[in-house]
N, CA, C, O and the ligand as a Tripos MOL2 file, in Angstrom:
@<TRIPOS>MOLECULE
protein
  257   255    65     0     0
PROTEIN
NO_CHARGES

@<TRIPOS>ATOM
      1 N         -40.5550    5.4020  -35.9660 N.3       1 MET1
      2 CA        -39.6550    6.7790  -36.1250 C.3       1 MET1
      3 C         -39.6480    7.4530  -34.8130 C.2       1 MET1
      4 O         -40.6960    7.6200  -34.1890 O.2       1 MET1
      5 N         -38.4820    7.8520  -34.3660 N.am      2 THR2
      6 CA        -38.2670    8.5210  -33.2360 C.3       2 THR2
      7 C         -38.6620    9.9820  -33.3990 C.2       2 THR2
      8 O         -38.5130   10.5650  -34.4730 O.2       2 THR2
      9 N         -39.2140   10.6110  -32.2210 N.am      3 SER3
     10 CA        -39.5800   12.0070  -32.2570 C.3       3 SER3
     11 C         -38.3680   12.8110  -32.1980 C.2       3 SER3
     12 O         -37.3610   12.3250  -31.6830 O.2       3 SER3
     13 N         -38.3610   14.0190  -32.6830 N.am      4 PRO4
     14 CA        -37.1000   14.8190  -32.6270 C.3       4 PRO4
     15 C         -36.5210   15.0780  -31.1810 C.2       4 PRO4
     16 O         -35.3100   15.2250  -31.0090 O.2       4 PRO4
     17 N         -37.3710   15.1250  -30.2200 N.am      5 ASN5
     18 CA        -37.1050   15.2800  -28.8730 C.3       5 ASN5
     19 C         -36.2250   14.1000  -28.3310 C.2       5 ASN5
     20 O         -35.2110   14.2980  -27.6600 O.2       5 ASN5
     21 N         -36.6640   12.9340  -28.6530 N.am      6 GLU6
     22 CA        -36.0650   11.7720  -28.2370 C.3       6 GLU6
     23 C         -34.6330   11.5360  -28.9300 C.2       6 GLU6
     24 O         -33.6760   11.0690  -28.3130 O.2       6 GLU6
     25 N         -34.5980   11.8980  -30.2360 N.am      7 ARG7
     26 CA        -33.3860   11.7790  -30.8740 C.3       7 ARG7
     27 C         -32.3160   12.7740  -30.2380 C.2       7 ARG7
     28 O         -31.1190   12.4940  -30.3140 O.2       7 ARG7
     29 N         -32.7210   13.8530  -29.6550 N.am      8 ALA8
     30 CA        -31.8180   14.8230  -29.2080 C.3       8 ALA8
     31 C         -31.1670   14.3510  -27.8180 C.2       8 ALA8
     32 O         -30.1430   14.8700  -27.3750 O.2       8 ALA8
     33 N         -31.8170   13.3830  -27.2160 N.am      9 LEU9
     34 CA        -31.3450   13.0100  -25.8690 C.3       9 LEU9
     35 C         -30.1030   12.2080  -25.9220 C.2       9 LEU9
     36 O         -30.0820   11.2990  -26.7520 O.2       9 LEU9
     37 N         -29.0250   12.4020  -25.1450 N.am     10 VAL10
     38 CA        -27.9630   11.6270  -25.0130 C.3      10 VAL10
     39 C         -27.7590   11.1130  -23.6800 C.2      10 VAL10
     40 O         -28.0390   11.8210  -22.7130 O.2      10 VAL10
     41 N         -27.3130    9.9860  -23.5410 N.am     11 THR11
     42 CA        -27.0470    9.1900  -22.2680 C.3      11 THR11
     43 C         -25.7020    9.4610  -21.8070 C.2      11 THR11
     44 O         -24.7270    9.1440  -22.4880 O.2      11 THR11
     45 N         -25.6040   10.0270  -20.6920 N.am     12 LEU12
     46 CA        -24.2320   10.3050  -20.1000 C.3      12 LEU12
     47 C         -24.1640    9.4110  -18.8150 C.2      12 LEU12
     48 O         -25.1680    9.0260  -18.2150 O.2      12 LEU12
     49 N         -22.9720    9.1440  -18.4840 N.am     13 ARG13
     50 CA        -22.5870    8.3730  -17.1210 C.3      13 ARG13
     51 C         -22.1370    9.3490  -16.0810 C.2      13 ARG13
     52 O         -21.2150   10.1450  -16.2570 O.2      13 ARG13
     53 N         -22.8190    9.2430  -15.0250 N.am     14 VAL14
     54 CA        -22.6240   10.1050  -13.9450 C.3      14 VAL14
     55 C         -21.1300    9.5720  -13.1800 C.2      14 VAL14
     56 O         -20.9550    8.4870  -12.6260 O.2      14 VAL14
     57 N         -20.2830   10.5280  -13.3180 N.am     15 VAL15
     58 CA        -18.8820   10.1380  -12.9050 C.3      15 VAL15
     59 C         -18.2670   10.8060  -11.6810 C.2      15 VAL15
     60 O         -17.0880   10.6640  -11.3560 O.2      15 VAL15
     61 N         -19.1400   11.5290  -11.0460 N.am     16 SER16
     62 CA        -18.7710   12.0730   -9.7660 C.3      16 SER16
     63 C         -19.5880   11.7100   -8.6050 C.2      16 SER16
     64 O         -20.7700   12.0340   -8.7190 O.2      16 SER16
     65 N         -19.2470   11.0990   -7.4780 N.am     17 PRO17
     66 CA        -17.7450   10.8850   -7.2380 C.3      17 PRO17
     67 C         -17.3130    9.8090   -8.0450 C.2      17 PRO17
     68 O         -18.1060    9.0420   -8.5920 O.2      17 PRO17
     69 N         -16.0370    9.7200   -8.1450 N.am     18 CYS18
     70 CA        -15.3350    8.6350   -9.0590 C.3      18 CYS18
     71 C         -15.4160    7.3590   -8.2780 C.2      18 CYS18
     72 O         -15.9570    7.2460   -7.1780 O.2      18 CYS18
     73 N         -14.8220    6.4070   -8.9620 N.am     19 GLU19
     74 CA        -14.8290    4.9830   -8.3580 C.3      19 GLU19
     75 C         -13.9660    4.8250   -7.0830 C.2      19 GLU19
     76 O         -14.0140    3.8180   -6.3770 O.2      19 GLU19
     77 N         -13.1960    5.8630   -6.8460 N.am     20 HIS20
     78 CA        -12.3750    5.9820   -5.5160 C.3      20 HIS20
     79 C         -13.0460    6.7450   -4.4970 C.2      20 HIS20
     80 O         -12.5170    6.8960   -3.3960 O.2      20 HIS20
     81 N         -14.2960    7.2930   -4.8070 N.am     21 GLY21
     82 CA        -14.9670    8.0340   -3.8890 C.3      21 GLY21
     83 C         -14.6980    9.5310   -3.8060 C.2      21 GLY21
     84 O         -15.0670   10.1940   -2.8370 O.2      21 GLY21
     85 N         -14.0690   10.0290   -4.8110 N.am     22 VAL22
     86 CA        -13.5410   11.2670   -4.7800 C.3      22 VAL22
     87 C         -14.5510   12.1920   -5.5900 C.2      22 VAL22
     88 O         -14.8470   11.8340   -6.7300 O.2      22 VAL22
     89 N         -15.1050   13.3790   -5.0620 N.am     23 GLU23
     90 CA        -16.0130   14.2190   -5.9380 C.3      23 GLU23
     91 C         -15.1050   15.1080   -6.5130 C.2      23 GLU23
     92 O         -14.0340   15.4450   -6.0090 O.2      23 GLU23
     93 N         -15.6340   15.5410   -7.7530 N.am     24 HIS24
     94 CA        -14.9800   16.3970   -8.6830 C.3      24 HIS24
     95 C         -15.7750   17.1330   -9.6550 C.2      24 HIS24
     96 O         -16.9830   16.9000   -9.6940 O.2      24 HIS24
     97 N         -15.2550   18.0020  -10.4580 N.am     25 ASP25
     98 CA        -16.0090   18.9020  -11.2440 C.3      25 ASP25
     99 C         -16.5770   18.4140  -12.4770 C.2      25 ASP25
    100 O         -17.4420   19.0520  -13.0780 O.2      25 ASP25
    101 N         -16.0770   17.1920  -12.9180 N.am     26 ILE26
    102 CA        -16.5420   16.4770  -14.1850 C.3      26 ILE26
    103 C         -17.7920   15.7050  -13.6160 C.2      26 ILE26
    104 O         -17.5840   14.7390  -12.8820 O.2      26 ILE26
    105 N         -19.0370   16.0720  -13.9110 N.am     27 LEU27
    106 CA        -20.1040   15.3830  -13.3930 C.3      27 LEU27
    107 C         -20.7220   14.2990  -14.2150 C.2      27 LEU27
    108 O         -21.1880   13.3010  -13.6650 O.2      27 LEU27
    109 N         -20.7450   14.4640  -15.5660 N.am     28 GLU28
    110 CA        -21.1900   13.5350  -16.4410 C.3      28 GLU28
    111 C         -20.3050   13.4140  -17.7770 C.2      28 GLU28
    112 O         -19.7870   14.3810  -18.3350 O.2      28 GLU28
    113 N         -20.2220   12.2380  -18.1530 N.am     29 LEU29
    114 CA        -19.3980   12.1080  -19.4490 C.3      29 LEU29
    115 C         -20.0950   10.9230  -20.3620 C.2      29 LEU29
    116 O         -20.8370   10.0530  -19.9060 O.2      29 LEU29
    117 N         -19.7350   11.0530  -21.6340 N.am     30 SER30
    118 CA        -20.3630   10.0340  -22.4460 C.3      30 SER30
    119 C         -19.6110    8.6600  -22.2070 C.2      30 SER30
    120 O         -18.5360    8.5600  -21.6160 O.2      30 SER30
    121 N         -20.3740    7.5650  -22.7820 N.am     31 GLU31
    122 CA        -19.9040    6.2420  -22.6440 C.3      31 GLU31
    123 C         -18.5170    6.0830  -23.1400 C.2      31 GLU31
    124 O         -18.2340    6.4610  -24.2780 O.2      31 GLU31
    125 N         -17.5530    5.4980  -22.2860 N.am     32 GLY32
    126 CA        -16.2530    5.1460  -22.6720 C.3      32 GLY32
    127 C         -15.2060    6.1400  -22.5930 C.2      32 GLY32
    128 O         -14.0610    5.9090  -22.9800 O.2      32 GLY32
    129 N         -15.6350    7.4140  -22.0220 N.am     33 ALA33
    130 CA        -14.6900    8.4620  -22.0420 C.3      33 ALA33
    131 C         -13.6190    8.4220  -20.9590 C.2      33 ALA33
    132 O         -14.0000    8.0760  -19.8410 O.2      33 ALA33
    133 N         -12.4790    8.6900  -21.1100 N.am     34 VAL34
    134 CA        -11.3950    8.5430  -20.3130 C.3      34 VAL34
    135 C         -11.1190    9.8690  -19.6160 C.2      34 VAL34
    136 O         -11.0370   10.8550  -20.3490 O.2      34 VAL34
    137 N         -10.9800   10.0140  -18.4490 N.am     35 PHE35
    138 CA        -10.7870   11.2950  -17.5410 C.3      35 PHE35
    139 C          -9.8470   11.0620  -16.4360 C.2      35 PHE35
    140 O          -9.6640    9.9540  -15.9310 O.2      35 PHE35
    141 N          -9.2830   12.1010  -16.0940 N.am     36 SER36
    142 CA         -8.3790   12.2260  -14.6900 C.3      36 SER36
    143 C          -8.7000   13.5980  -14.1810 C.2      36 SER36
    144 O          -9.1950   14.4610  -14.9060 O.2      36 SER36
    145 N          -8.4140   13.7740  -12.9460 N.am     37 PHE37
    146 CA         -8.4970   15.1070  -12.4330 C.3      37 PHE37
    147 C          -7.5240   15.0720  -11.1790 C.2      37 PHE37
    148 O          -7.3340   14.0340  -10.5450 O.2      37 PHE37
    149 N          -6.9100   16.3070  -10.8630 N.am     38 PRO38
    150 CA         -5.8790   16.3990   -9.8480 C.3      38 PRO38
    151 C          -6.1960   15.8210   -8.5020 C.2      38 PRO38
    152 O          -5.3130   15.2970   -7.8230 O.2      38 PRO38
    153 N          -7.4430   15.9070   -8.1060 N.am     39 ALA39
    154 CA         -7.7750   15.4500   -6.7540 C.3      39 ALA39
    155 C          -7.5990   14.0360   -6.5560 C.2      39 ALA39
    156 O          -7.3760   13.6750   -5.4000 O.2      39 ALA39
    157 N          -7.6610   13.1070   -7.5260 N.am     40 CYS40
    158 CA         -7.5230   11.7030   -7.4260 C.3      40 CYS40
    159 C          -6.3110   11.2700   -7.9810 C.2      40 CYS40
    160 O          -6.0790   11.2900   -9.1900 O.2      40 CYS40
    161 N          -5.3470   10.7850   -6.9120 N.am     41 LYS41
    162 CA         -4.0070   10.4330   -7.3600 C.3      41 LYS41
    163 C          -3.6820    9.1260   -6.8350 C.2      41 LYS41
    164 O          -4.2840    8.6870   -5.8550 O.2      41 LYS41
    165 N          -2.6540    8.3920   -7.4940 N.am     42 ASP42
    166 CA         -2.1300    6.9950   -6.9510 C.3      42 ASP42
    167 C          -1.2790    7.3510   -5.8090 C.2      42 ASP42
    168 O          -1.1940    8.4710   -5.3060 O.2      42 ASP42
    169 N          -0.6250    6.2340   -5.4330 N.am     43 SER43
    170 CA          0.1970    6.3680   -4.3050 C.3      43 SER43
    171 C           1.5870    7.1630   -4.5310 C.2      43 SER43
    172 O           2.3520    7.5180   -3.6350 O.2      43 SER43
    173 N           1.7470    7.3640   -5.8950 N.am     44 ARG44
    174 CA          2.9490    8.1430   -6.2860 C.3      44 ARG44
    175 C           2.5940    9.4580   -6.6410 C.2      44 ARG44
    176 O           3.4990   10.1830   -7.0540 O.2      44 ARG44
    177 N           1.4770    9.8960   -6.5600 N.am     45 GLY45
    178 CA          0.9990   11.3990   -6.9190 C.3      45 GLY45
    179 C           0.6370   11.6110   -8.1480 C.2      45 GLY45
    180 O           0.3790   12.7640   -8.4940 O.2      45 GLY45
    181 N           0.5360   10.4790   -9.1140 N.am     46 ASN46
    182 CA          0.2400   10.6890  -10.3520 C.3      46 ASN46
    183 C          -1.4420   10.6410  -10.4390 C.2      46 ASN46
    184 O          -2.0980    9.8460   -9.7660 O.2      46 ASN46
    185 N          -1.9660   11.4940  -11.2570 N.am     47 PRO47
    186 CA         -3.4930   11.5420  -11.4030 C.3      47 PRO47
    187 C          -3.8590   10.1220  -11.9630 C.2      47 PRO47
    188 O          -3.1710    9.5660  -12.8190 O.2      47 PRO47
    189 N          -4.9860    9.5810  -11.4210 N.am     48 ARG48
    190 CA         -5.3300    8.3320  -11.7600 C.3      48 ARG48
    191 C          -6.3050    8.3830  -13.1370 C.2      48 ARG48
    192 O          -7.0290    9.3630  -13.3160 O.2      48 ARG48
    193 N          -6.2780    7.3700  -14.0050 N.am     49 TYR49
    194 CA         -7.1050    7.5010  -15.0870 C.3      49 TYR49
    195 C          -8.4580    6.6890  -14.7260 C.2      49 TYR49
    196 O          -8.4510    5.6790  -14.0210 O.2      49 TYR49
    197 N          -9.5200    7.2090  -15.2490 N.am     50 HIS50
    198 CA        -10.8130    6.7030  -15.1000 C.3      50 HIS50
    199 C         -11.4760    6.3970  -16.3990 C.2      50 HIS50
    200 O         -11.3540    7.2040  -17.3210 O.2      50 HIS50
    201 N         -12.1230    5.3730  -16.5470 N.am     51 VAL51
    202 CA        -13.0510    5.1400  -17.7420 C.3      51 VAL51
    203 C         -14.5860    5.1780  -17.3800 C.2      51 VAL51
    204 O         -15.0560    4.5160  -16.4550 O.2      51 VAL51
    205 N         -15.2570    5.9380  -18.1190 N.am     52 ALA52
    206 CA        -16.7580    6.0260  -17.8290 C.3      52 ALA52
    207 C         -17.4590    4.9140  -18.5580 C.2      52 ALA52
    208 O         -18.0370    5.0420  -19.6370 O.2      52 ALA52
    209 N         -17.3420    3.7510  -17.8180 N.am     53 ASP53
    210 CA        -18.0800    2.6210  -18.4660 C.3      53 ASP53
    211 C         -19.1100    2.0130  -17.4670 C.2      53 ASP53
    212 O         -19.1620    2.4280  -16.3100 O.2      53 ASP53
    213 N         -19.9300    1.0250  -17.9250 N.am     54 ALA54
    214 CA        -20.9540    0.5490  -17.0500 C.3      54 ALA54
    215 C         -20.4060   -0.1580  -15.8010 C.2      54 ALA54
    216 O         -21.0930   -0.1400  -14.7810 O.2      54 ALA54
    217 N         -19.2540   -0.7580  -15.8110 N.am     55 THR55
    218 CA        -18.8190   -1.4260  -14.7120 C.3      55 THR55
    219 C         -18.5400   -0.5160  -13.6210 C.2      55 THR55
    220 O         -18.9240   -0.8010  -12.4870 O.2      55 THR55
    221 N         -17.8400    0.6660  -13.8840 N.am     56 HIS56
    222 CA        -17.3800    1.5280  -12.7400 C.3      56 HIS56
    223 C         -18.4600    2.6990  -12.4230 C.2      56 HIS56
    224 O         -18.5010    3.2700  -11.3330 O.2      56 HIS56
    225 N         -19.2600    2.9660  -13.4200 N.am     57 TYR57
    226 CA        -20.3050    4.1320  -13.3900 C.3      57 TYR57
    227 C         -21.5830    3.6980  -13.8310 C.2      57 TYR57
    228 O         -21.9710    4.1460  -14.9100 O.2      57 TYR57
    229 N         -22.3410    2.8800  -13.1800 N.am     58 PRO58
    230 CA        -23.5760    2.3210  -13.6580 C.3      58 PRO58
    231 C         -24.6510    3.3900  -13.5880 C.2      58 PRO58
    232 O         -25.6680    3.1970  -14.2540 O.2      58 PRO58
    233 N         -24.5540    4.4380  -12.8970 N.am     59 ARG59
    234 CA        -25.5950    5.4820  -13.0080 C.3      59 ARG59
    235 C         -25.5820    6.3500  -14.2760 C.2      59 ARG59
    236 O         -24.4980    6.7860  -14.6640 O.2      59 ARG59
    237 N         -26.6680    6.6210  -14.9240 N.am     60 THR60
    238 CA        -26.7450    7.3840  -16.1230 C.3      60 THR60
    239 C         -27.8620    8.4780  -16.0580 C.2      60 THR60
    240 O         -28.8490    8.3890  -15.3280 O.2      60 THR60
    241 N         -27.6140    9.4540  -16.8500 N.am     61 VAL61
    242 CA        -28.6690   10.5840  -16.9380 C.3      61 VAL61
    243 C         -28.9050   10.8020  -18.3670 C.2      61 VAL61
    244 O         -28.0110   10.6000  -19.1890 O.2      61 VAL61
    245 N         -30.0870   11.2100  -18.6960 N.am     62 ARG62
    246 CA        -30.2140   11.6720  -20.0960 C.3      62 ARG62
    247 C         -30.3890   13.1270  -20.3110 C.2      62 ARG62
    248 O         -31.1890   13.7490  -19.6130 O.2      62 ARG62
    249 N         -29.7510   13.6570  -21.1530 N.am     63 ARG63
    250 CA        -29.6540   15.1250  -21.4520 C.3      63 ARG63
    251 C         -29.9440   15.4050  -22.8950 C.2      63 ARG63
    252 O         -29.7550   14.5650  -23.7750 O.2      63 ARG63
    253 N         -30.4030   16.5980  -23.1090 N.am     64 ARG64
    254 CA        -30.6490   17.0820  -24.4860 C.3      64 ARG64
    255 C         -29.2830   17.5860  -25.0210 C.2      64 ARG64
    256 O         -29.1990   18.0480  -26.1590 O.2      64 ARG64
    257 ZN        -10.7890    8.3000   -8.7260 Zn       65 ZN65
@<TRIPOS>BOND
     1     1     2 1
     2     2     3 1
     3     3     4 2
     4     3     5 am
     5     5     6 1
     6     6     7 1
     7     7     8 2
     8     7     9 am
     9     9    10 1
    10    10    11 1
    11    11    12 2
    12    11    13 am
    13    13    14 1
    14    14    15 1
    15    15    16 2
    16    15    17 am
    17    17    18 1
    18    18    19 1
    19    19    20 2
    20    19    21 am
    21    21    22 1
    22    22    23 1
    23    23    24 2
    24    23    25 am
    25    25    26 1
    26    26    27 1
    27    27    28 2
    28    27    29 am
    29    29    30 1
    30    30    31 1
    31    31    32 2
    32    31    33 am
    33    33    34 1
    34    34    35 1
    35    35    36 2
    36    35    37 am
    37    37    38 1
    38    38    39 1
    39    39    40 2
    40    39    41 am
    41    41    42 1
    42    42    43 1
    43    43    44 2
    44    43    45 am
    45    45    46 1
    46    46    47 1
    47    47    48 2
    48    47    49 am
    49    49    50 1
    50    50    51 1
    51    51    52 2
    52    51    53 am
    53    53    54 1
    54    54    55 1
    55    55    56 2
    56    55    57 am
    57    57    58 1
    58    58    59 1
    59    59    60 2
    60    59    61 am
    61    61    62 1
    62    62    63 1
    63    63    64 2
    64    63    65 am
    65    65    66 1
    66    66    67 1
    67    67    68 2
    68    67    69 am
    69    69    70 1
    70    70    71 1
    71    71    72 2
    72    71    73 am
    73    73    74 1
    74    74    75 1
    75    75    76 2
    76    75    77 am
    77    77    78 1
    78    78    79 1
    79    79    80 2
    80    79    81 am
    81    81    82 1
    82    82    83 1
    83    83    84 2
    84    83    85 am
    85    85    86 1
    86    86    87 1
    87    87    88 2
    88    87    89 am
    89    89    90 1
    90    90    91 1
    91    91    92 2
    92    91    93 am
    93    93    94 1
    94    94    95 1
    95    95    96 2
    96    95    97 am
    97    97    98 1
    98    98    99 1
    99    99   100 2
   100    99   101 am
   101   101   102 1
   102   102   103 1
   103   103   104 2
   104   103   105 am
   105   105   106 1
   106   106   107 1
   107   107   108 2
   108   107   109 am
   109   109   110 1
   110   110   111 1
   111   111   112 2
   112   111   113 am
   113   113   114 1
   114   114   115 1
   115   115   116 2
   116   115   117 am
   117   117   118 1
   118   118   119 1
   119   119   120 2
   120   119   121 am
   121   121   122 1
   122   122   123 1
   123   123   124 2
   124   123   125 am
   125   125   126 1
   126   126   127 1
   127   127   128 2
   128   127   129 am
   129   129   130 1
   130   130   131 1
   131   131   132 2
   132   131   133 am
   133   133   134 1
   134   134   135 1
   135   135   136 2
   136   135   137 am
   137   137   138 1
   138   138   139 1
   139   139   140 2
   140   139   141 am
   141   141   142 1
   142   142   143 1
   143   143   144 2
   144   143   145 am
   145   145   146 1
   146   146   147 1
   147   147   148 2
   148   147   149 am
   149   149   150 1
   150   150   151 1
   151   151   152 2
   152   151   153 am
   153   153   154 1
   154   154   155 1
   155   155   156 2
   156   155   157 am
   157   157   158 1
   158   158   159 1
   159   159   160 2
   160   159   161 am
   161   161   162 1
   162   162   163 1
   163   163   164 2
   164   163   165 am
   165   165   166 1
   166   166   167 1
   167   167   168 2
   168   167   169 am
   169   169   170 1
   170   170   171 1
   171   171   172 2
   172   171   173 am
   173   173   174 1
   174   174   175 1
   175   175   176 2
   176   175   177 am
   177   177   178 1
   178   178   179 1
   179   179   180 2
   180   179   181 am
   181   181   182 1
   182   182   183 1
   183   183   184 2
   184   183   185 am
   185   185   186 1
   186   186   187 1
   187   187   188 2
   188   187   189 am
   189   189   190 1
   190   190   191 1
   191   191   192 2
   192   191   193 am
   193   193   194 1
   194   194   195 1
   195   195   196 2
   196   195   197 am
   197   197   198 1
   198   198   199 1
   199   199   200 2
   200   199   201 am
   201   201   202 1
   202   202   203 1
   203   203   204 2
   204   203   205 am
   205   205   206 1
   206   206   207 1
   207   207   208 2
   208   207   209 am
   209   209   210 1
   210   210   211 1
   211   211   212 2
   212   211   213 am
   213   213   214 1
   214   214   215 1
   215   215   216 2
   216   215   217 am
   217   217   218 1
   218   218   219 1
   219   219   220 2
   220   219   221 am
   221   221   222 1
   222   222   223 1
   223   223   224 2
   224   223   225 am
   225   225   226 1
   226   226   227 1
   227   227   228 2
   228   227   229 am
   229   229   230 1
   230   230   231 1
   231   231   232 2
   232   231   233 am
   233   233   234 1
   234   234   235 1
   235   235   236 2
   236   235   237 am
   237   237   238 1
   238   238   239 1
   239   239   240 2
   240   239   241 am
   241   241   242 1
   242   242   243 1
   243   243   244 2
   244   243   245 am
   245   245   246 1
   246   246   247 1
   247   247   248 2
   248   247   249 am
   249   249   250 1
   250   250   251 1
   251   251   252 2
   252   251   253 am
   253   253   254 1
   254   254   255 1
   255   255   256 2
@<TRIPOS>SUBSTRUCTURE
     1 MET1         2 RESIDUE 1 A MET
     2 THR2         6 RESIDUE 1 A THR
     3 SER3        10 RESIDUE 1 A SER
     4 PRO4        14 RESIDUE 1 A PRO
     5 ASN5        18 RESIDUE 1 A ASN
     6 GLU6        22 RESIDUE 1 A GLU
     7 ARG7        26 RESIDUE 1 A ARG
     8 ALA8        30 RESIDUE 1 A ALA
     9 LEU9        34 RESIDUE 1 A LEU
    10 VAL10       38 RESIDUE 1 A VAL
    11 THR11       42 RESIDUE 1 A THR
    12 LEU12       46 RESIDUE 1 A LEU
    13 ARG13       50 RESIDUE 1 A ARG
    14 VAL14       54 RESIDUE 1 A VAL
    15 VAL15       58 RESIDUE 1 A VAL
    16 SER16       62 RESIDUE 1 A SER
    17 PRO17       66 RESIDUE 1 A PRO
    18 CYS18       70 RESIDUE 1 A CYS
    19 GLU19       74 RESIDUE 1 A GLU
    20 HIS20       78 RESIDUE 1 A HIS
    21 GLY21       82 RESIDUE 1 A GLY
    22 VAL22       86 RESIDUE 1 A VAL
    23 GLU23       90 RESIDUE 1 A GLU
    24 HIS24       94 RESIDUE 1 A HIS
    25 ASP25       98 RESIDUE 1 A ASP
    26 ILE26      102 RESIDUE 1 A ILE
    27 LEU27      106 RESIDUE 1 A LEU
    28 GLU28      110 RESIDUE 1 A GLU
    29 LEU29      114 RESIDUE 1 A LEU
    30 SER30      118 RESIDUE 1 A SER
    31 GLU31      122 RESIDUE 1 A GLU
    32 GLY32      126 RESIDUE 1 A GLY
    33 ALA33      130 RESIDUE 1 A ALA
    34 VAL34      134 RESIDUE 1 A VAL
    35 PHE35      138 RESIDUE 1 A PHE
    36 SER36      142 RESIDUE 1 A SER
    37 PHE37      146 RESIDUE 1 A PHE
    38 PRO38      150 RESIDUE 1 A PRO
    39 ALA39      154 RESIDUE 1 A ALA
    40 CYS40      158 RESIDUE 1 A CYS
    41 LYS41      162 RESIDUE 1 A LYS
    42 ASP42      166 RESIDUE 1 A ASP
    43 SER43      170 RESIDUE 1 A SER
    44 ARG44      174 RESIDUE 1 A ARG
    45 GLY45      178 RESIDUE 1 A GLY
    46 ASN46      182 RESIDUE 1 A ASN
    47 PRO47      186 RESIDUE 1 A PRO
    48 ARG48      190 RESIDUE 1 A ARG
    49 TYR49      194 RESIDUE 1 A TYR
    50 HIS50      198 RESIDUE 1 A HIS
    51 VAL51      202 RESIDUE 1 A VAL
    52 ALA52      206 RESIDUE 1 A ALA
    53 ASP53      210 RESIDUE 1 A ASP
    54 ALA54      214 RESIDUE 1 A ALA
    55 THR55      218 RESIDUE 1 A THR
    56 HIS56      222 RESIDUE 1 A HIS
    57 TYR57      226 RESIDUE 1 A TYR
    58 PRO58      230 RESIDUE 1 A PRO
    59 ARG59      234 RESIDUE 1 A ARG
    60 THR60      238 RESIDUE 1 A THR
    61 VAL61      242 RESIDUE 1 A VAL
    62 ARG62      246 RESIDUE 1 A ARG
    63 ARG63      250 RESIDUE 1 A ARG
    64 ARG64      254 RESIDUE 1 A ARG
    65 ZN65       257 GROUP 0 **** ****
């Protein structure tokens, strides 16, 4: 049986800086979350999409 404390912890992926090396305000997201932000754009000026998965963001933190 897990303790109440342990059960309340969630694992989040550290997503800043993003896989393109751009720092941004979204610091942590849950597994598989899709995000974009204005500071990271492709060559045509559209915001890039990012996926918070283990391949791109191996660093995790545990939060209550
Ligand atoms: Zn990016």
